[in-house]
KETORMI-354424 format. One record per residue (C-alpha): residue number from 1; residue in one letter; x, z, y. Coordinates in steps of 0.001 Angstrom, whole numbers. Example, Ala and Ser with C-alpha at 12.3 -4.5 7.8 and 13.67 -1.06 7.14 Angstrom:
REM residues 2
ATOM   num   residuo      east        up     north
ATOM     1         a     12300      7800     -4500
ATOM     2         s     13670      7140     -1060
//
This chain:
REM residues 466
ATOM   num   residuo      east        up     north
ATOM     1         m         0         0         0
ATOM     2         n      1176      -612      3524
ATOM     3         r       815      1830      6363
ATOM     4         r     -2205       159      7895
ATOM     5         e     -4274       695      4757
ATOM     6         f     -4299      4444      5179
ATOM     7         v     -3286      5270      8744
ATOM     8         g     -5299      4750     11883
ATOM     9         t     -8357      5928     13699
ATOM    10         s    -12021      5035     13588
ATOM    11         a    -15268      6148     15119
ATOM    12         a    -16003      8084     11948
ATOM    13         a    -12764     10068     12211
ATOM    14         m    -13836     12667     14749
ATOM    15         m    -10396     13859     15712
ATOM    16         g     -8884     10450     16353
ATOM    17         a    -10287      9988     19835
ATOM    18         i     -9791     13634     20713
ATOM    19         l     -6138     13950     19791
ATOM    20         s     -4727     10506     20542
ATOM    21         s     -2838      9795     23740
ATOM    22         y     -4690      8346     26695
ATOM    23         a     -3988      6502     29958
ATOM    24         n     -4414      8184     33322
ATOM    25         a     -6180      6686     36338
ATOM    26         n     -3163      4515     37106
ATOM    27         g     -3023      3100     33596
ATOM    28         v       172      4990     32783
ATOM    29         l       444      6594     29358
ATOM    30         a      -142     10332     29738
ATOM    31         k      1196     12854     27273
ATOM    32         k     -1033     15406     25612
ATOM    33         r      -311     18943     26818
ATOM    34         i       506     20973     23706
ATOM    35         a      1010     24694     23148
ATOM    36         m      1960     26345     19857
ATOM    37         v      1272     29830     18535
ATOM    38         g      3505     31046     15704
ATOM    39         t      7108     29849     15751
ATOM    40         g      8219     30436     12178
ATOM    41         i     10077     27778     10247
ATOM    42         r      7035     25500      9717
ATOM    43         g      6004     25650     13349
ATOM    44         m      9514     25296     14749
ATOM    45         q     10522     22373     12547
ATOM    46         f      7478     20341     11491
ATOM    47         w      5159     20942     14451
ATOM    48         g      8072     21312     16846
ATOM    49         a     11379     19514     16401
ATOM    50         a     10099     16755     14061
ATOM    51         l      7076     16040     16259
ATOM    52         i      9212     15770     19393
ATOM    53         e     11797     13592     17667
ATOM    54         k      9325     10998     16383
ATOM    55         f      6377     11276     18785
ATOM    56         g      7863     12748     21950
ATOM    57         e      6461      9915     24054
ATOM    58         y      2940     11107     23231
ATOM    59         v      3210     14890     23558
ATOM    60         e      4539     17503     25969
ATOM    61         f      4999     21139     24972
ATOM    62         v      3836     23355     27821
ATOM    63         g      4083     26737     26064
ATOM    64         l      5277     28542     22929
ATOM    65         c      3913     31900     21780
ATOM    66         d      4913     34373     19083
ATOM    67         i      4640     38137     18681
ATOM    68         n      8405     38161     18112
ATOM    69         p     10235     37445     21414
ATOM    70         g     13537     36615     19724
ATOM    71         r     11979     34180     17287
ATOM    72         v     10088     32247     19968
ATOM    73         e     13221     31925     22102
ATOM    74         y     15225     30583     19172
ATOM    75         a     12451     28117     18353
ATOM    76         k     12576     26868     21936
ATOM    77         q     16307     26209     21560
ATOM    78         v     15888     24283     18303
ATOM    79         m     12981     22252     19651
ATOM    80         k     14974     21475     22817
ATOM    81         v     12010     21972     25129
ATOM    82         g     11924     23453     28600
ATOM    83         c      8525     25117     28440
ATOM    84         p      8052     28877     28994
ATOM    85         t      7697     31279     26070
ATOM    86         f      5189     34091     25655
ATOM    87         t      4302     37017     23425
ATOM    88         d       808     37256     24958
ATOM    89         f     -1520     34402     24003
ATOM    90         d     -4015     34751     26863
ATOM    91         k     -1191     34769     29413
ATOM    92         m       163     31555     27936
ATOM    93         m     -3231     29864     28084
ATOM    94         t     -3805     30928     31707
ATOM    95         a      -342     29896     32840
ATOM    96         t         4     26579     30973
ATOM    97         k     -3548     25251     30449
ATOM    98         p     -2862     23191     27305
ATOM    99         e     -5264     20582     25990
ATOM   100         i     -4382     21290     22356
ATOM   101         v     -3121     24476     20675
ATOM   102         i     -1261     24210     17373
ATOM   103         v     -1831     27309     15220
ATOM   104         t       957     28251     12789
ATOM   105         t       643     32039     12649
ATOM   106         t       145     34080      9486
ATOM   107         d     -3046     32870      7821
ATOM   108         s     -4965     36074      8496
ATOM   109         e     -4510     35602     12265
ATOM   110         h     -5719     31989     12411
ATOM   111         d     -9311     32895     13220
ATOM   112         k     -8450     34995     16273
ATOM   113         v     -6269     32298     17799
ATOM   114         i     -8654     29458     16938
ATOM   115         v    -11724     31177     18362
ATOM   116         r     -9937     32267     21527
ATOM   117         t     -8496     28770     22050
ATOM   118         l    -11939     27214     21790
ATOM   119         e    -13360     29793     24207
ATOM   120         l    -10629     28948     26715
ATOM   121         g    -11449     25252     26611
ATOM   122         a     -8800     23643     24403
ATOM   123         d     -8943     21854     21055
ATOM   124         v     -7100     23141     17975
ATOM   125         i     -4831     21819     15276
ATOM   126         t     -4440     24519     12644
ATOM   127         e     -2217     24703      9620
ATOM   128         k     -4038     25115      6349
ATOM   129         p     -5697     27320      5285
ATOM   130         m     -8147     27429      8185
ATOM   131         t     -8574     31166      7582
ATOM   132         t     -8659     33713      4744
ATOM   133         d    -12201     35037      4215
ATOM   134         e    -15822     34052      4669
ATOM   135         v    -16455     36278      7722
ATOM   136         k    -13570     34735      9654
ATOM   137         c    -14697     31307      8525
ATOM   138         k    -18163     31853      9989
ATOM   139         s    -16681     32973     13313
ATOM   140         i    -14652     29759     13607
ATOM   141         l    -17637     27557     12785
ATOM   142         a    -19795     29418     15312
ATOM   143         a    -17150     29160     18054
ATOM   144         e    -16707     25423     17518
ATOM   145         k    -20459     24865     17707
ATOM   146         k    -20859     27077     20783
ATOM   147         t    -17972     25629     22792
ATOM   148         g    -18218     21980     21823
ATOM   149         r    -14438     21873     21302
ATOM   150         k    -12908     20577     18058
ATOM   151         v    -10675     21945     15295
ATOM   152         h     -8491     19748     13098
ATOM   153         v     -7244     21262      9827
ATOM   154         a     -3828     19881      8869
ATOM   155         f     -4355     18675      5308
ATOM   156         n     -1214     16556      5121
ATOM   157         y     -1512     15851      1379
ATOM   158         r     -4502     13574      2068
ATOM   159         f     -2219     11212      3975
ATOM   160         s       318     10571      1217
ATOM   161         p       202      7016      -243
ATOM   162         y         4      8434     -3782
ATOM   163         f     -3033     10631     -3187
ATOM   164         t     -4640      7926     -1061
ATOM   165         r     -4298      5438     -3932
ATOM   166         i     -6196      7838     -6196
ATOM   167         k     -8934      8049     -3577
ATOM   168         q     -9082      4262     -3428
ATOM   169         l     -9366      3831     -7212
ATOM   170         l    -12223      6345     -7360
ATOM   171         a    -13967      4696     -4416
ATOM   172         e    -13735      1376     -6287
ATOM   173         n    -15575      2974     -9227
ATOM   174         k    -12829      2047    -11683
ATOM   175         i    -13943      4622    -14284
ATOM   176         g    -17640      4788    -13459
ATOM   177         k    -19280      8067    -12530
ATOM   178         v    -16745     10909    -12616
ATOM   179         t    -17907     13774    -14822
ATOM   180         s    -14929     16165    -14822
ATOM   181         v    -11468     16717    -13345
ATOM   182         d     -8511     18554    -14878
ATOM   183         l     -5820     19672    -12428
ATOM   184         n     -2862     21828    -13480
ATOM   185         w      -377     22662    -10735
ATOM   186         y      3074     24107    -11441
ATOM   187         l      5322     25877     -8934
ATOM   188         n      8852     26275    -10207
ATOM   189         v     10760     29565    -10253
ATOM   190         y     12407     28704     -6929
ATOM   191         h      9471     27501     -4842
ATOM   192         g      6963     29762     -6601
ATOM   193         a      9125     32824     -6111
ATOM   194         s      9444     32104     -2384
ATOM   195         y      5804     33053     -1805
ATOM   196         f      6443     36483     -3287
ATOM   197         r      9404     37281     -1044
ATOM   198         r      7474     36337      2128
ATOM   199         w      4330     37667      3802
ATOM   200         h      2298     35399      1498
ATOM   201         g      2680     37997     -1271
ATOM   202         i       311     40328       586
ATOM   203         k     -3345     39437        98
ATOM   204         a     -4348     40756      3526
ATOM   205         k     -1994     38305      5247
ATOM   206         g     -2361     35116      3217
ATOM   207         g     -5599     35577      1311
ATOM   208         s     -3622     35155     -1954
ATOM   209         l     -2402     31818     -3286
ATOM   210         w     -6015     31019     -4121
ATOM   211         v     -6357     30412      -393
ATOM   212         h     -2895     29781      1016
ATOM   213         k     -1668     27315     -1634
ATOM   214         a     -4662     26213     -3690
ATOM   215         t     -6640     25237      -590
ATOM   216         h     -4399     22136      -537
ATOM   217         h     -5503     21240     -4050
ATOM   218         f     -9170     22103     -3578
ATOM   219         d     -9327     19990      -441
ATOM   220         l     -7867     17038     -2315
ATOM   221         v    -10491     17344     -5061
ATOM   222         n    -13312     17748     -2509
ATOM   223         w    -12009     14649      -714
ATOM   224         w    -11520     12606     -3876
ATOM   225         l    -14986     13429     -5194
ATOM   226         d    -16629     13240     -1742
ATOM   227         s    -18779     16187     -2781
ATOM   228         d    -19095     19926     -2131
ATOM   229         p    -18467     22816     -4556
ATOM   230         v    -21470     24946     -5500
ATOM   231         q    -20098     27651     -7812
ATOM   232         v    -16809     29113     -9041
ATOM   233         t    -15774     31140    -12082
ATOM   234         a    -12159     32301    -12008
ATOM   235         y     -9496     34335    -13749
ATOM   236         g     -6184     35615    -12451
ATOM   237         a     -3518     38265    -12853
ATOM   238         l      -155     39465    -11543
ATOM   239         e      2009     39460    -14659
ATOM   240         h      5438     38205    -13616
ATOM   241         y      6334     39231    -10043
ATOM   242         g      5625     42417     -8090
ATOM   243         k      5404     45613    -10113
ATOM   244         n      6416     43744    -13275
ATOM   245         g     10100     43590    -12366
ATOM   246         a     12525     45981    -14066
ATOM   247         v     14607     46368    -10883
ATOM   248         r     13994     45859     -7165
ATOM   249         g     15410     46294     -3698
ATOM   250         a     14319     46240       -58
ATOM   251         s     15737     42734       417
ATOM   252         c     17966     40298     -1427
ATOM   253         r     20755     40907      1103
ATOM   254         s     20849     44645       513
ATOM   255         c     19957     44735     -3179
ATOM   256         d     22238     46499     -5665
ATOM   257         h     21175     44039     -8373
ATOM   258         k     22034     40753     -6644
ATOM   259         s     24766     39949     -9172
ATOM   260         t     22352     40104    -12128
ATOM   261         c     18920     39236    -10730
ATOM   262         k     17913     35642    -11487
ATOM   263         y     15735     35653     -8402
ATOM   264         f     18507     36574     -5991
ATOM   265         w     18300     34320     -2936
ATOM   266         d     21119     34314      -425
ATOM   267         i     19585     33826      3016
ATOM   268         t     23005     34211      4619
ATOM   269         k     23856     30673      3480
ATOM   270         d     21199     29260      5816
ATOM   271         a     22307     29638      9439
ATOM   272         n     18917     28484     10720
ATOM   273         l     16986     31158      8816
ATOM   274         m     19512     33812      9761
ATOM   275         k     19037     33074     13456
ATOM   276         l     15271     32654     13252
ATOM   277         y     14452     35625     11040
ATOM   278         v     17297     38018     10237
ATOM   279         e     18587     38335     13799
ATOM   280         n     15036     39074     14967
ATOM   281         e     14008     41659     12367
ATOM   282         k     14573     44303     15034
ATOM   283         h     11525     43074     16970
ATOM   284         d      8840     43232     14293
ATOM   285         g     10431     44406     11037
ATOM   286         y      9610     41207      9133
ATOM   287         i     12064     40666      6261
ATOM   288         r     12291     37018      5250
ATOM   289         d     14280     37623      2029
ATOM   290         g     12026     40309       584
ATOM   291         c     12149     41337     -3060
ATOM   292         v      9904     39332     -5406
ATOM   293         f      9412     42548     -7389
ATOM   294         s      8206     44640     -4459
ATOM   295         p      5406     47015     -5482
ATOM   296         a      3566     45991     -2306
ATOM   297         i      2845     42535     -3743
ATOM   298         d      -843     42308     -4640
ATOM   299         i     -1592     38601     -5110
ATOM   300         y     -2003     36778     -8432
ATOM   301         d       824     34804     -9989
ATOM   302         k     -1324     33033    -12601
ATOM   303         m     -4722     31585    -11764
ATOM   304         s     -7380     29421    -13360
ATOM   305         a    -10866     28439    -12273
ATOM   306         q    -13837     26304    -13183
ATOM   307         v    -15623     24789    -10202
ATOM   308         i    -18998     23046    -10392
ATOM   309         y    -19764     20447     -7724
ATOM   310         a    -23068     19451     -6183
ATOM   311         n    -22756     15973     -7751
ATOM   312         g    -22417     17509    -11239
ATOM   313         v    -18641     17183    -11625
ATOM   314         t    -16710     20057    -13243
ATOM   315         l    -13194     20890    -12047
ATOM   316         n    -10883     22754    -14427
ATOM   317         y     -7987     24081    -12332
ATOM   318         s     -4907     26190    -12912
ATOM   319         l     -1929     27300    -10808
ATOM   320         t      1274     28700    -12317
ATOM   321         t      3965     30190    -10056
ATOM   322         y      6929     30563    -12448
ATOM   323         s      7342     27188    -14148
ATOM   324         p     10724     25666    -15094
ATOM   325         y      9750     22577    -13084
ATOM   326         e      7629     21707    -10055
ATOM   327         g      4767     19264    -10388
ATOM   328         h      1217     18667    -11536
ATOM   329         r      -982     16918    -14084
ATOM   330         l     -4252     15353    -12991
ATOM   331         t     -7030     13652    -14973
ATOM   332         f    -10357     12200    -13876
ATOM   333         n    -12802     11720    -16740
ATOM   334         g    -15545      9166    -16124
ATOM   335         i    -18471      7619    -17937
ATOM   336         e    -16543      4348    -18286
ATOM   337         g    -12935      5539    -18604
ATOM   338         k    -10322      7867    -17176
ATOM   339         l     -7462      8123    -14699
ATOM   340         d     -4351     10049    -15709
ATOM   341         t     -1458     10839    -13417
ATOM   342         w      1316     13345    -12940
ATOM   343         q      4130     14191    -10604
ATOM   344         g      7428     15946    -11220
ATOM   345         i      7150     16280    -15011
ATOM   346         p     10824     15805    -16005
ATOM   347         y     10430     14587    -19575
ATOM   348         q      7917     11853    -18735
ATOM   349         r     10479      9914    -16718
ATOM   350         a     13655     11928    -17196
ATOM   351         s     15945      9386    -15569
ATOM   352         v     13930      9653    -12363
ATOM   353         e     12542     13180    -12356
ATOM   354         n     15455     15212    -13700
ATOM   355         i     16496     16489    -10262
ATOM   356         d     17755     19842     -9058
ATOM   357         q     14715     22128     -9263
ATOM   358         a     16248     24617     -6804
ATOM   359         a     16392     21891     -4153
ATOM   360         r     13074     20247     -4951
ATOM   361         h     10905     22101     -2427
ATOM   362         a     13491     21750       342
ATOM   363         l     13480     18008      -312
ATOM   364         e      9690     17888       -96
ATOM   365         m      9769     19642      3275
ATOM   366         e     12367     17264      4739
ATOM   367         q     10978     14960      7399
ATOM   368         g     12961     11946      6197
ATOM   369         s     12640      8211      6639
ATOM   370         e      9603      6119      5773
ATOM   371         a     11522      4310      3045
ATOM   372         a     10064      4627      -459
ATOM   373         d     12222      6053     -3239
ATOM   374         g     10989      4744     -6591
ATOM   375         f      7348      5012     -7612
ATOM   376         e      4599      7242     -8968
ATOM   377         e      2380      6155    -11870
ATOM   378         i     -1378      6259    -12313
ATOM   379         i     -2797      5261    -15711
ATOM   380         l     -6194      3555    -15761
ATOM   381         h     -7784      3437    -19211
ATOM   382         q    -11309      2084    -19661
ATOM   383         n    -13605      2747    -22611
ATOM   384         f    -13540       290    -25551
ATOM   385         n    -10389     -1325    -24163
ATOM   386         p     -7276      -598    -26253
ATOM   387         k     -5014     -1585    -23366
ATOM   388         f     -4382       535    -20323
ATOM   389         e     -3198      -395    -16854
ATOM   390         t      -224      1278    -15211
ATOM   391         i      -577      1376    -11439
ATOM   392         r      2632      2031     -9541
ATOM   393         v      2545      3605     -6090
ATOM   394         p      5608      3811     -3806
ATOM   395         r      7041      7338     -3860
ATOM   396         y      8127      9182      -742
ATOM   397         r     10250     12215     -1575
ATOM   398         g     10141     13949      1793
ATOM   399         g      7404     15282      4026
ATOM   400         h      4859     16127      1329
ATOM   401         g      4956     12703      -284
ATOM   402         g      5029     10912      3048
ATOM   403         g      1882     12692      4234
ATOM   404         d      3502     14676      7056
ATOM   405         l      4680     11694      9062
ATOM   406         r      1438      9780      8558
ATOM   407         m      -659     12752      9628
ATOM   408         h      1446     13151     12771
ATOM   409         r       944      9481     13537
ATOM   410         k     -2811      9827     13123
ATOM   411         l     -2996     12918     15302
ATOM   412         f      -752     11934     18159
ATOM   413         q      -338      8155     18251
ATOM   414         n     -3225      5980     19325
ATOM   415         d     -3490      3525     16405
ATOM   416         p     -6817      1618     16499
ATOM   417         v     -6830       532     12819
ATOM   418         a     -9910      1550     10802
ATOM   419         e     -9618      4406      8328
ATOM   420         p    -11983      3808      5406
ATOM   421         y    -11037      6961      3485
ATOM   422         r    -11554      9511      6283
ATOM   423         h     -8237     11318      6031
ATOM   424         s     -8881     13548      9038
ATOM   425         a    -10206     17012      8248
ATOM   426         g    -12417     19196     10415
ATOM   427         t    -13875     22669     10054
ATOM   428         r    -16359     21699      7341
ATOM   429         d    -13505     20411      5208
ATOM   430         g    -11460     23496      6036
ATOM   431         a    -14356     25756      5089
ATOM   432         m    -15191     24075      1783
ATOM   433         s    -11572     24205       646
ATOM   434         i    -11001     27901      1412
ATOM   435         l    -14421     28949       140
ATOM   436         i    -13437     27875     -3370
ATOM   437         g    -10414     30200     -3201
ATOM   438         i    -12420     32999     -1605
ATOM   439         a    -15071     32636     -4311
ATOM   440         a    -12317     32698     -6955
ATOM   441         r    -10987     36015     -5597
ATOM   442         k    -14476     37454     -5612
ATOM   443         s    -15103     36140     -9116
ATOM   444         i    -11997     37908    -10427
ATOM   445         d    -12726     41153     -8592
ATOM   446         e    -16378     41324     -9646
ATOM   447         k    -16042     39523    -13012
ATOM   448         c    -18840     37099    -12225
ATOM   449         t    -19640     33544    -11204
ATOM   450         v    -19851     33162     -7414
ATOM   451         r    -22031     30631     -5638
ATOM   452         i    -20640     29040     -2479
ATOM   453         e    -23954     29540      -680
ATOM   454         e    -23403     33313      -969
ATOM   455         l    -20421     32952      1366
ATOM   456         t    -21510     30461      4006
ATOM   457         d    -24388     29028      6004
ATOM   458         i    -23175     25517      5129
ATOM   459         k    -25409     23918      2529
ATOM   460         p    -23281     22270      -203
ATOM   461         m    -24115     18580      -483
ATOM   462         s    -23836     16134     -3359
ATOM   463         k    -22265     13602      -985
ATOM   464         r    -20382     14976      1975
ATOM   465         p    -21594     14048      5458
ATOM   466         v    -19363     12004      7745
//
């Protein structure tokens, strides 16, 4: 697929007209006035330095805000911007008057910043997940409706050529009516462990990986099926990390067991993280290289769920956080055939996939070139046909399979090409993705099946509205 098949704006994509650049009264291209709240590594690099490097002609940062004064000042240096920095959000909004606020705080704080931004007259781009529980979700939806402003949820995976090709095949009805989906996602012992040494390991901050991580996957399935979830039955446990460790320490740096612990991670080898986090621990006490066996960890490290959709499709989902390799398996079962695909499974294409697992996540986060590196495979097999078709899709190693760059282009560059697959995500998409994870948590806690309508005023629909 070429870029113009999956990037662009249309009347149906609500955020396209809102977030694209515009001309002023003199016909001169005017830059969008951007502010950002939360200057951790994702904000500083992806929403900061990478955005300025590739789309600087379309955006102007007018303010940066973080509760940690040292961290926000370092982010300003890395981003190479001249805007003022703040630790008080309202003061930033009053002083800088941005048109768009990018929200990259801890997940549990998203709702406060989003609602306040809307009240103060700006639009929002928020990192996923939109928020962490159903009460906060309702407050965001109410604020958007009341103010008339808009929220874009940054589901970058939708924009990758690989996931877009799956969407296209389903839209073309290649396997007839879809009846069930099987999705098994594997985080390796390097990437998976990283969630447990950060604030994500605390349910109150990240909503558990049901919300922080799996919302990516649930949104993809919602988008692929073009339908809403109606009920969730889930299982989960903490059996590997947290209290299960035989030894532990306050941080990897200070741990007495660093020479023997397989999960030892040396943050001192990363000058960027040392300057951003370690040198600023004195301001807020946040330890970036926390122990994966901390007794404070209370999220699940193994998860599985069955989700029933309004159009009758069943999703069987699992997430493992301590796999030898990083990747997923995905199957769509239809009345007339099936689609099978995978990513990162070493033994299926060992010559291509046998890469350094420790470096795999870092490679995915790199905002590299647009050049493809090899291919991904999708297998189309139709009933009563002994032959199957192998569909090859160009693979992009960096930037979440090429999705990061394409999402940035959609958000900030005025490209008038039509977008038939509606990649842009608003609050309804954000809500339906997190509500599956929220329902899964509730299902585990209460040992019951949870209906989505118990958690929201949104009525689940068999076919999602535009």
